[in-house]
C-alpha positions in Angstrom: -19.1 -46.1 -2.4 -21.3 -49.1 -3.3 -21.4 -49.9 -7.0 -24.5 -48.7 -8.7 -26.9 -51.3 -10.1 -26.5 -51.8 -13.8 -29.4 -51.7 -16.2 -28.5 -50.0 -19.5 -24.9 -50.8 -20.1 -24.7 -54.2 -21.8 -28.3 -54.1 -22.9 -29.1 -54.3 -26.7 -30.7 -50.9 -26.9 -31.9 -49.4 -30.1 -30.4 -46.1 -31.0 -31.9 -43.2 -29.0 -31.6 -41.0 -32.2 -33.0 -43.7 -34.4 -36.5 -42.2 -34.8 -35.1 -38.8 -35.8 -33.0 -40.5 -38.5 -35.7 -42.7 -40.0 -38.3 -39.9 -40.0 -36.0 -37.4 -41.6 -35.9 -35.1 -38.6 -32.2 -35.4 -38.0 -30.5 -32.4 -39.4 -27.2 -33.0 -41.2 -24.9 -30.1 -42.3 -26.6 -29.4 -45.6 -30.1 -29.5 -44.0 -29.5 -26.3 -42.1 -31.4 -23.4 -43.8 -30.8 -19.8 -42.9 -32.6 -16.8 -44.1 -30.9 -15.4 -47.2 -28.7 -18.4 -47.7 -26.9 -18.5 -51.1 -25.1 -21.4 -52.8 -21.5 -21.9 -53.6 -20.2 -24.3 -56.3 -16.5 -25.0 -56.6 -14.8 -25.0 -60.1 -12.2 -27.7 -60.2 -8.9 -27.8 -62.1 -9.1 -29.9 -65.3 -5.4 -30.5 -65.4 -3.1 -32.4 -63.0 -0.1 -30.1 -62.8 0.7 -26.6 -64.0 -0.2 -22.9 -63.7 -3.3 -20.9 -64.4 -2.6 -18.5 -67.3 -6.1 -17.2 -68.0 -9.5 -17.0 -66.3 -12.6 -15.8 -68.1 -15.6 -15.4 -65.7 -17.7 -13.0 -67.8 -20.2 -15.5 -69.0 -20.6 -16.9 -65.5 -21.0 -13.5 -63.9 -23.7 -12.5 -66.5 -26.0 -15.3 -65.4 -29.1 -14.4 -63.4 -28.7 -14.9 -59.7 -24.9 -15.0 -59.7 -23.4 -12.8 -57.0 -19.7 -13.4 -57.3 -17.0 -15.5 -58.8 -13.9 -15.8 -56.6 -10.5 -17.0 -57.7 -6.8 -16.3 -57.1 -6.9 -13.0 -59.0 -9.6 -11.4 -56.8 -9.5 -13.3 -53.6 -8.2 -11.5 -50.5 -4.9 -12.7 -49.1 -5.5 -15.0 -46.1 -2.8 -15.3 -43.4 -2.9 -19.1 -43.2 -1.3 -19.0 -39.8 0.3 -22.0 -38.1 -2.3 -24.6 -36.9 -0.8 -27.7 -35.3 -4.2 -28.7 -33.7 -6.3 -29.8 -36.7 -4.5 -32.9 -38.0 -2.5 -30.8 -40.4 0.6 -32.6 -41.8 4.2 -31.7 -42.5 4.5 -29.5 -45.5 2.3 -26.7 -46.7 -1.5 -27.2 -46.7 -3.4 -26.2 -49.7 -4.1 -22.5 -49.7 -7.2 -21.9 -51.7 -7.2 -19.1 -54.3 -3.8 -17.7 -53.0 -1.7 -18.4 -56.1 -1.9 -19.7 -59.7 -0.3 -23.1 -59.1 -2.2 -26.3 -59.8 -1.0 -29.2 -57.7 -3.5 -32.0 -58.6 -6.4 -32.7 -60.9 -9.6 -31.4 -59.3 -7.9 -28.7 -57.2 -10.3 -25.7 -56.5 -9.5 -22.9 -58.9 -12.6 -20.8 -58.5 -15.9 -20.7 -56.7 -19.3 -19.4 -58.0 -21.8 -17.9 -55.6 -25.5 -17.6 -56.6 -28.9 -17.2 -55.2 -29.9 -20.8 -56.2 -27.9 -24.0 -56.5 -28.9 -24.4 -60.1 -27.7 -21.0 -61.0 -24.4 -21.6 -59.3 -23.9 -25.0 -61.0 -24.7 -23.6 -64.4 -22.4 -20.6 -64.0 -19.6 -22.8 -62.7 -19.8 -24.7 -66.0 -19.2 -21.4 -67.9 -16.0 -20.4 -66.1 -13.1 -20.9 -68.6 -9.6 -21.5 -67.3 -6.4 -21.7 -69.3 -3.3 -23.5 -68.1 0.3 -23.9 -68.8 0.4 -27.7 -68.1 3.0 -30.2 -67.1 2.6 -34.0 -67.1 1.8 -35.0 -63.5 3.4 -37.9 -61.7 0.6 -40.0 -60.3 1.8 -43.6 -60.5 3.2 -45.1 -57.4 5.1 -47.8 -59.3 7.1 -45.3 -61.4 7.9 -42.6 -58.9 10.8 -42.4 -56.5 10.5 -42.0 -52.7 11.7 -38.9 -51.1 13.3 -38.0 -47.8 14.6 -40.3 -45.1 12.5 -43.4 -44.6 11.0 -44.4 -41.2 12.9 -47.5 -40.0 12.8 -50.0 -37.2 15.0 -52.9 -36.4 15.6 -55.5 -33.7 18.1 -58.4 -34.0 19.7 -59.0 -37.3 17.0 -59.8 -39.8 19.3 -60.2 -42.8 21.5 -62.7 -41.1 18.5 -64.6 -39.7 16.9 -64.7 -43.2 20.0 -66.2 -44.7 20.1 -68.9 -42.1 16.4 -69.7 -42.0 15.4 -73.2 -43.3 12.3 -71.7 -44.8 12.4 -68.4 -46.7 9.6 -66.6 -48.5 9.5 -63.3 -50.3 6.3 -61.6 -51.6 5.1 -58.1 -52.7 1.6 -57.0 -52.0 -0.2 -54.1 -53.6 -3.4 -52.9 -52.0 -5.1 -50.2 -54.1 -6.2 -46.7 -53.1 -9.6 -46.7 -51.4 -12.1 -43.9 -50.9 -14.4 -43.5 -47.9 -17.7 -43.0 -49.8 -19.9 -42.3 -46.8 -23.6 -41.6 -47.6 -23.5 -38.0 -46.5 -21.7 -35.6 -48.9 -19.3 -33.2 -47.3 -21.1 -29.9 -46.7 -20.7 -26.6 -44.9 -23.0 -23.8 -44.1 -21.1 -20.6 -43.1 -22.6 -17.5 -41.6 -20.7 -14.3 -40.4 -22.3 -12.0 -37.8 -19.8 -9.2 -37.8 -16.5 -10.7 -36.9 -18.1 -13.9 -35.5 -18.4 -17.0 -37.7 -20.9 -19.9 -37.2 -20.3 -23.1 -39.2 -22.6 -26.0 -39.7 -20.3 -28.7 -40.9 -19.8 -32.4 -41.6 -17.0 -33.1 -39.2 -15.7 -35.8 -36.8 -14.2 -33.2 -34.5 -15.8 -29.7 -34.2 -12.6 -28.2 -32.9 -10.8 -29.1 -36.1 -12.6 -26.7 -38.5 -12.8 -24.1 -35.7 -9.0 -24.1 -35.2 -8.3 -24.3 -39.0 -10.4 -21.3 -39.9 -9.1 -19.3 -37.0 -5.6 -19.9 -38.3 -6.6 -19.3 -42.0 -8.4 -16.1 -41.3 -6.3 -14.8 -38.5 -9.1 -14.5 -35.9 -9.5 -15.9 -32.4 -10.8 -19.5 -32.1 -13.4 -18.1 -29.6 -14.9 -16.1 -32.5 -15.9 -19.3 -34.3 -18.7 -21.7 -33.4 -18.9 -25.1 -35.2 -22.1 -27.2 -35.0 -22.4 -30.8 -36.2 -25.2 -32.7 -34.4 -25.4 -35.5 -37.0 -22.8 -37.0 -39.4 -23.9 -39.4 -42.2 -20.8 -41.6 -42.1 -17.2 -40.5 -42.5 -14.8 -43.3 -41.7 -11.9 -40.8 -41.2 -12.3 -38.3 -44.0 -14.1 -35.8 -41.9 -11.5 -35.6 -39.2 -9.3 -32.8 -40.6 -10.5 -29.6 -42.1 -10.4 -29.7 -45.9 -10.1 -26.7 -48.3 -13.8 -26.5 -49.1 -14.4 -25.3 -45.5 -12.2 -22.3 -46.0 -13.9 -21.7 -49.4 -17.3 -21.6 -47.7 -16.2 -19.2 -45.0 -14.4 -17.0 -47.5 -17.4 -16.7 -49.8 -19.7 -16.0 -46.9 -17.5 -13.1 -45.8 -17.0 -11.8 -49.3 -20.7 -11.8 -50.2 -22.1 -10.8 -46.8 -24.6 -13.7 -47.0 -24.8 -17.1 -45.4 -23.3 -19.6 -47.8 -24.1 -23.3 -48.3 -21.4 -25.4 -50.1 -21.9 -29.1 -50.8 -19.3 -31.1 -52.6 -20.6 -33.5 -55.3 -19.9 -37.2 -55.1 -17.3 -36.7 -57.8 -15.5 -34.0 -55.8 -15.2 -36.3 -52.8 -12.5 -38.2 -54.8 -10.1 -35.3 -54.8 -11.7 -32.7 -52.4 -11.1 -34.8 -49.3 -8.6 -37.6 -48.5 -8.5 -41.3 -49.1 -6.6 -44.5 -48.1 -3.3 -44.4 -50.1 -2.1 -47.2 -52.3 0.8 -49.3 -51.1 3.6 -51.5 -52.4 4.4 -53.7 -49.4 7.3 -56.2 -49.7 7.5 -59.0 -47.1 10.4 -61.4 -46.5 10.1 -63.9 -43.8 12.1 -66.8 -42.4 11.0 -69.6 -40.2 12.1 -73.0 -39.0 10.4 -76.2 -40.3 8.0 -76.1 -37.4 6.7 -72.7 -38.5 8.2 -70.6 -35.8 9.2 -67.2 -37.2 12.9 -66.3 -37.0 12.9 -63.1 -39.1 10.6 -60.8 -41.0 11.3 -57.7 -43.1 8.8 -55.1 -44.2 9.6 -52.6 -47.0 6.7 -50.2 -47.7 6.2 -47.6 -50.3 3.0 -45.5 -50.0 1.7 -42.5 -52.0 1.4 -39.0 -50.6 0.8 -35.6 -52.0 3.7 -33.5 -53.0 2.6 -30.5 -50.9 2.1 -32.4 -47.7 3.5 -35.7 -46.3 1.0 -38.2 -45.1 2.5 -41.2 -43.3 -0.1 -43.6 -42.0 0.1 -44.0 -38.2 0.3 -47.6 -37.0 1.2 -49.2 -40.3 4.5 -50.6 -38.9 3.0 -51.7 -35.5 1.6 -55.1 -36.4 5.0 -56.2 -37.9 6.6 -55.4 -34.6 4.3 -56.9 -32.0 1.7 -59.3 -33.5 3.9 -62.4 -33.7 7.0 -63.7 -31.9 9.7 -62.6 -34.2 13.2 -62.1 -32.8 14.6 -60.4 -35.9 12.6 -57.6 -37.5 13.6 -54.9 -40.0 11.1 -52.3 -41.3 11.4 -49.5 -43.9 8.6 -47.1 -44.7 9.0 -44.7 -47.5 6.5 -42.1 -48.7 6.3 -41.3 -52.5 5.3 -37.7 -53.3 2.9 -37.6 -56.2 0.9 -34.9 -57.9 -2.3 -35.9 -56.1 -4.3 -34.6 -53.2 -3.4 -35.5 -49.7 -4.4 -39.0 -48.3 -6.0 -39.3 -44.9 -6.8 -42.0 -42.3 -9.5 -44.5 -43.4 -11.2 -47.0 -41.1 -8.6 -49.2 -39.4 -5.8 -46.8 -40.6 -2.3 -48.3 -40.8 -3.3 -51.6 -39.2 -5.6 -52.7 -42.1 -2.9 -51.6 -44.6 -0.4 -53.9 -42.9 -2.9 -56.7 -42.2 -3.3 -57.7 -45.9 0.4 -58.3 -46.5 1.3 -59.8 -43.1 -1.7 -62.1 -42.8 -1.4 -63.2 -46.4 2.2 -63.9 -45.8 1.4 -66.0 -42.8 -1.1 -67.9 -44.9 1.5 -68.5 -47.6 3.9 -69.8 -44.9 1.2 -72.1 -43.5 0.6 -73.6 -47.0 4.4 -73.9 -47.7 4.8 -75.9 -44.5 1.6 -77.8 -44.5 0.6 -76.3 -41.1 -3.0 -75.3 -40.3 -3.2 -71.4 -40.5 -4.6 -71.2 -37.0 -2.0 -73.5 -35.6 0.8 -71.5 -37.2 -0.4 -68.4 -35.5 -0.7 -70.1 -32.2 2.9 -71.3 -32.5 4.0 -67.6 -32.9 1.9 -66.1 -30.1 4.1 -63.8 -28.0 4.1 -63.7 -24.3 4.7 -59.9 -24.3 5.0 -57.0 -26.7 8.4 -57.6 -28.2 8.6 -54.1 -29.6 8.3 -52.4 -26.2 9.0 -55.2 -23.8 5.8 -54.4 -21.9 3.2 -57.0 -20.9 -0.1 -57.0 -22.6 -2.9 -55.5 -20.5 -5.2 -58.1 -21.9 -4.7 -60.4 -25.0 -7.4 -63.0 -25.6 -6.4 -63.8 -29.1 -6.0 -67.5 -28.4 -9.6 -67.5 -27.2 -10.6 -65.7 -30.4 -9.0 -68.5 -32.5 -10.7 -71.2 -30.4 -14.1 -69.7 -30.4 -13.9 -68.7 -34.1 -12.7 -72.1 -35.2 -15.5 -73.8 -33.3 -18.3 -71.5 -34.4 -17.1 -71.4 -38.0 -16.7 -75.1 -38.4 -13.0 -74.8 -39.2 -12.4 -78.5 -38.4 -14.5 -79.5 -41.5 -12.0 -77.7 -43.8 -10.0 -79.8 -46.3 -6.6 -77.9 -46.4 -6.0 -78.7 -50.0 -6.6 -75.8 -52.4 -9.4 -76.5 -55.0 -10.6 -79.5 -52.9 -14.2 -78.4 -52.4 -16.8 -77.6 -55.0 -20.5 -76.7 -55.1 -21.5 -77.1 -58.7 -19.6 -74.6 -60.8 -18.3 -72.9 -57.6 -15.0 -73.5 -56.0 -15.4 -73.2 -52.3 -12.6 -71.9 -50.0 -12.2 -70.8 -46.4 -9.6 -68.5 -44.9 -8.8 -66.6 -41.8 -6.7 -63.7 -40.6 -5.8 -62.0 -37.3 -6.8 -58.4 -36.5 -5.2 -56.0 -34.2 -5.6 -52.3 -33.4 -4.1 -50.2 -30.6 -6.2 -48.9 -27.7 -6.2 -45.1 -28.1 -7.4 -42.8 -25.3 -7.4 -39.0 -24.9 -8.5 -36.5 -22.3 -11.9 -34.8 -22.4 -14.7 -33.2 -20.5 -18.5 -33.6 -20.1 -21.1 -31.5 -18.3 -23.9 -33.2 -16.4 -27.1 -31.6 -15.1 -29.8 -33.2 -13.1 -33.1 -31.2 -13.2 -35.7 -31.1 -10.4 -38.1 -33.1 -12.6 -35.7 -36.1 -12.4 -34.3 -35.9 -15.9 -30.7 -35.4 -16.8 -28.8 -33.6 -19.6 -25.2 -34.7 -20.4 -23.2 -32.6 -22.9 -19.9 -33.0 -24.7 -18.5 -31.7 -28.0 -17.8 -35.2 -29.3 -19.3 -36.4 -32.6 -21.3 -39.3 -33.9 -20.5 -40.4 -37.4 -22.5 -43.6 -37.1 -21.2 -45.8 -34.2 -24.0 -44.6 -31.9 -22.3 -42.1 -29.6 -25.7 -40.7 -28.6 -26.9 -44.1 -27.4 -23.7 -45.4 -25.8 -23.2 -42.3 -23.7 -26.8 -42.3 -22.7 -26.4 -45.8 -21.5 -23.3 -45.0 -19.4 -25.0 -41.9 -17.9 -28.2 -43.7 -17.1 -26.5 -46.3 -15.1 -24.1 -43.9 -13.3 -27.0 -41.7 -12.3 -29.4 -44.5 -11.6 -32.0 -43.3 -14.2 -34.0 -44.9 -16.9 -32.5 -44.3 -20.4 -35.6 -42.3 -21.4 -34.9 -39.8 -18.7 -31.3 -39.0 -20.0 -30.5 -36.7 -22.9 -27.1 -36.6 -24.5 -26.0 -33.6 -26.5 -22.9 -33.4 -28.8 -21.3 -31.8 -31.8 -20.9 -28.2 -30.8 -17.8 -26.2 -29.9 -19.8 -24.4 -27.2 -20.0 -27.7 -25.3 -17.2 -29.1 -23.1 -14.1 -30.2 -25.0 -13.8 -33.7 -26.4 -11.1 -35.4 -28.5 -11.3 -36.4 -32.1 -14.1 -38.8 -32.9 -12.0 -41.5 -34.5 -9.4 -44.1 -33.9 -11.9 -46.1 -31.7 -11.1 -43.8 -28.8 -14.5 -42.2 -28.2 -16.0 -44.9 -25.9 -13.0 -45.0 -23.7 -12.3 -41.3 -23.6 -15.7 -39.6 -23.7 -17.4 -42.4 -21.9 -15.0 -42.1 -19.0 -15.6 -38.4 -18.8 -19.4 -39.0 -18.8 -18.9 -41.6 -16.1 -16.8 -39.2 -14.0 -19.3 -36.4 -14.3 -22.3 -38.6 -13.5 -20.5 -40.1 -10.5 -19.8 -36.6 -9.1 -23.3 -35.5 -9.6 -24.8 -38.6 -8.0 -22.5 -38.1 -5.0 -23.7 -34.5 -4.8 -27.3 -35.8 -4.5 -26.3 -38.4 -1.9 -24.5 -35.8 0.2 -27.5 -33.5 -0.1 -29.8 -36.2 1.1 -27.7 -37.4 4.1 -27.3 -33.8 5.3 -31.0 -33.0 4.9 -32.9 -33.5 8.2 -36.1 -34.0 6.3 -34.7 -36.7 4.1 -35.4 -40.4 5.0 -31.6 -40.8 4.3 -30.6 -38.2 6.9 -27.5 -39.3 8.8 -26.9 -42.4 6.7 -23.5 -43.5 5.5 -23.1 -42.1 2.0 -21.2 -45.3 1.0 -24.3 -47.4 1.7 -26.6 -45.4 -0.6 -27.4 -46.6 -4.2 -29.6 -45.0 -6.8 -31.9 -46.9 -9.1 -34.9 -45.8 -11.2 -34.3 -42.2 -10.1 -34.6 -43.1 -6.4 -31.9 -42.9 -3.7 -32.1 -45.6 -1.1 -30.0 -47.7 1.3 -28.6 -50.7 -0.4 -29.7 -53.0 2.4 -33.0 -51.3 3.0 -34.7 -50.2 -0.3 -37.7 -48.9 1.6 -35.6 -46.2 3.2 -35.1 -43.6 0.5 -36.6 -40.9 -1.8 -36.5 -39.8 -5.4 -34.2 -37.2 -7.0 -37.3 -35.1 -7.8 -38.5 -35.0 -4.2 -35.0 -34.3 -2.8 -34.4 -31.4 -5.2 -37.9 -29.9 -4.9 -37.8 -29.9 -1.1 -34.4 -28.2 -1.1 -35.6 -25.7 -3.7 -32.9 -26.7 -6.1 -33.8 -26.3 -9.8 -30.9 -28.6 -10.7 -27.6 -30.1 -9.7 -24.6 -29.8 -12.0 -21.1 -31.4 -12.3 -18.3 -31.3 -14.7 -16.7 -34.6 -15.6 -13.2 -35.0 -16.8 -10.8 -37.8 -17.5 -7.1 -38.0 -18.6 -5.5 -41.4 -19.3 -2.5 -42.1 -17.2 0.8 -43.5 -18.3 0.3 -47.1 -19.0 2.7 -49.8 -17.9 1.2 -52.3 -20.4 0.8 -52.7 -24.2 -2.9 -52.2 -25.0 -4.5 -53.5 -28.1 -7.9 -54.9 -29.3 -7.7 -58.2 -31.2 -9.7 -60.4 -33.5 -9.9 -63.5 -35.6 -11.8 -63.2 -38.9 -13.1 -66.2 -40.8 -14.4 -66.1 -44.4 -15.9 -68.6 -46.8 -16.0 -67.7 -50.5 -17.2 -69.2 -53.7 -15.3 -68.6 -56.9 -17.0 -69.4 -60.2 -14.6 -71.8 -61.9 -15.4 -70.5 -65.4 -15.9 -66.8 -64.8 -13.6 -66.0 -61.9 -16.4 -64.2 -60.0 -15.9 -64.2 -56.2 -18.8 -64.2 -53.8 -18.4 -64.1 -50.0 -20.8 -66.8 -48.7 -20.3 -66.2 -45.0 -18.1 -64.5 -42.5 -17.4 -64.6 -38.8 -15.4 -62.2 -36.6 -14.5 -63.0 -33.0 -13.2 -60.0 -31.2 -11.4 -59.2 -27.9 -12.4 -55.6 -27.5 -12.9 -55.4 -23.8 -16.2 -54.6 -22.2 -19.1 -54.2 -24.7 -21.3 -51.3 -23.7 -24.0 -51.9 -26.3 -24.2 -55.3 -28.1 -26.5 -54.0 -30.8 -24.2 -51.0 -31.6 -21.2 -53.4 -31.6 -22.9 -55.7 -34.1 -23.7 -52.7 -36.3 -20.0 -51.7 -36.2 -18.7 -55.2 -36.8 -21.1 -56.1 -39.7 -20.6 -52.7 -41.3 -16.8 -53.2 -41.1 -17.1 -56.6 -42.7 -19.1 -55.0 -45.6 -16.3 -52.5 -46.0 -13.7 -55.2 -45.9 -15.5 -57.0 -48.7 -15.3 -53.9 -50.7 -11.5 -53.5 -50.1 -10.9 -57.2 -51.0 -13.0 -57.6 -54.1 -14.3 -54.3 -55.5 -12.8 -51.0 -54.5 -10.0 -49.3 -56.3 -9.3 -45.9 -57.8 -8.5 -45.7 -61.5 -6.3 -42.8 -62.5 -5.4 -41.6 -66.0 -1.7 -41.0 -65.5 -1.6 -38.7 -68.5 -3.3 -35.9 -66.6 -4.1 -37.2 -63.1 -7.8 -37.5 -63.7 -9.7 -40.0 -61.6 -11.6 -42.0 -64.1 -14.1 -43.7 -61.8 -15.0 -40.8 -59.5 -18.6 -42.0 -59.1 -20.5 -44.8 -57.5 -21.3 -46.4 -60.9 -17.7 -47.1 -61.6 -16.0 -47.1 -58.2 -17.8 -50.2 -56.8 -18.8 -50.7 -53.2 -20.6 -53.7 -51.8 -24.4 -53.8 -52.2 -26.9 -56.2 -50.6 -26.2 -58.9 -53.2 -22.6 -58.9 -52.0 -23.4 -59.4 -48.4 -24.6 -62.7 -47.1 -24.2 -64.3 -43.7 -22.1 -62.0 -41.4 -21.8 -62.6 -37.7 -19.7 -61.2 -34.8 -18.9 -62.6 -31.4 -17.2 -60.8 -28.6 -15.2 -62.7 -26.0 -15.9 -61.8 -22.4 -13.4 -59.6 -20.5 -12.8 -56.0 -19.7 -9.5 -54.0 -19.7 -9.5 -52.0 -16.5 -6.0 -50.7 -17.1 -7.2 -49.0 -20.3 -9.9 -46.9 -18.8 -12.6 -46.8 -16.0 -15.2 -48.4 -18.4 -12.9 -51.4 -19.3 -13.4 -50.9 -23.0 -10.6 -51.3 -25.6 -12.2 -49.8 -28.8 -14.1 -51.7 -31.4 -14.8 -49.6 -34.5 -11.4 -50.2 -36.2 -10.3 -53.7 -35.2 -13.5 -55.1 -36.8 -12.3 -54.1 -40.3 -8.6 -54.9 -40.0 -8.6 -58.6 -40.7 -11.4 -58.8 -43.3 -9.6 -58.3 -46.6 -6.8 -60.8 -45.8 -9.3 -63.4 -44.6 -11.1 -63.2 -47.9 -7.9 -63.2 -49.9 -6.8 -66.3 -48.1 -10.1 -68.0 -48.7 -9.8 -67.2 -52.4 -6.4 -68.9 -52.5 -7.9 -72.0 -50.7 -10.7 -72.1 -53.2 -8.6 -71.6 -56.4 -5.0 -72.4 -55.6 -4.1 -69.0 -57.0 -2.5 -66.4 -54.8 -3.5 -62.9 -55.7 -1.3 -60.3 -54.0 -3.0 -57.2 -55.4 -6.3 -55.7 -54.1 -9.0 -55.8 -55.1 -9.1 -59.4 -56.3 -10.6 -59.2 -59.8 -12.1 -61.9 -62.0 -9.2 -61.2 -64.5 -6.7 -62.2 -61.8 -8.4 -65.6 -61.4 -8.9 -66.6 -65.0 
């Protein structure tokens, strides 16, 4: 079949849902109002470890408007059946109100339901809980690891290190980070007999559906989850957290629709976070900077009741640079905390700060330019798997980035450049993230009026799924963007994979492409078989569609519109189901990037300011440049936070998070964000998926923090191996 003319894909379109968002018409989870809805407020544990010995709810229950206070002494026993499909982890997930044990500070110990939010909040403050307490273990530095570590080895790293002319050993400690999306986690639950409808903040509508089905012992088909808009998530809305079960339980127990919204404070222990790490690196090289050995020893926090091991954290150390001898050990350290979860760039960003800082330390030790050092260690294939790379344009990222950033003007000596009181430094780092793909489905309908509806149960937490899928569908159907509507976020729609891991464009986009291709072919076959059509008897392979009109590719005058074709054939619509399942790849597939940063450090105060930043990315085909820029610039902002501002402060006496608010847990604001720019090298990856994309949303964060850290060293001559980099560390 002749390729369809392209119009929308690659164009810098504004978001199709943008007007709804800026005018307040987009409905997020907490915006859904049902008749008779009541409000639930969770009562959190005020101790970090122990047992509940007393509960006094009388004052709370006496308040006007209070319907019920539920806790472990009066809650029904829930089956909590096995559920392998909702990102649950090894161990035993938290079972709300099922026993008297307290596992971490902030654990739900009761919930108050009242007719107004204010009544529920006030009554929750009146619930008195007594505990038999123990001192929790919450400090990664002081706690032992548990269980067998995850290991990897090739060659003989210890022997190669002993023989290496150059040897370095460093330990890096990135702090715990929290997602802090704009939208609070919220759930509205409504039972109609034995059927449950949930309006929820989620990145995967199947996740809360399957979790609640298991927890309540009911069929998944009896639960509908709706989530048309998500106000940011970055990974913490992927799995189903305990508050979702609390909302469904209170709705069933009261017989009323229930709205439950976590407070900003509760987000620090009610949902997951990026865990803190202790990451020891030893590397060996020859005098020319070619790596001969590298070891990676990791310790990372997890909860005691579940084991969270970050996917991908060992991958960069295995495949990013040519290293014949590698040894890795990854240990999880159980603590009395709530369970961590993936956060943007999971695993790869946790590894990037140690590895890319270590490469910068080696470059300084040898007097080699940091880009040149990385070029000398560029592999020809994936040394971990032995497979060739599907595409790897990292050298091009280095070249373009160095040219556009003005790297040649850099004096390599630390503390060599000043601007008044400010020490100026530049640094760079490599980014990598694997290309994930998953099977899915999409339903496509073309109506007789020439408009199309495309549906999939995927989500949109901010990258612009509504827009990018509309672009793909518009081109595949030969329609203007304004004539295509994309629907998502509902378990009643065709199945889609998790919206995360940068897999949505490749996975859902390919299903949309398949469905639209099938439907367009239906229309073409209808036309060539219709004696009244101008295209009757034509070769279907010669027909293209553009602007809603089918015509011969070499004779545009011979054709007709979708509308005319369907109306004449008395067809109200055409419909097709698209699907796509990734095949077994013969290649190693990753997205890459080179991130450059310039910082200023106040020589007297130690304050760090990012002056400019550039990211150059090899992410395959770019479907929407405007959306890509939004993702890349947003990731750079997040990386600034990780590098300079964000960290969780825990009082280890009782496990309380001291800075569980946006006044004390600092995230970047406009004053922290200056000149940010992203460039995308040309090139698609047709082995990855039919669209040729490789995933963008994660790789754009991965190299940001180490690039800033390396720039701080260049500015000051002081190497800080803990994140965030504080003024105290530089004074």
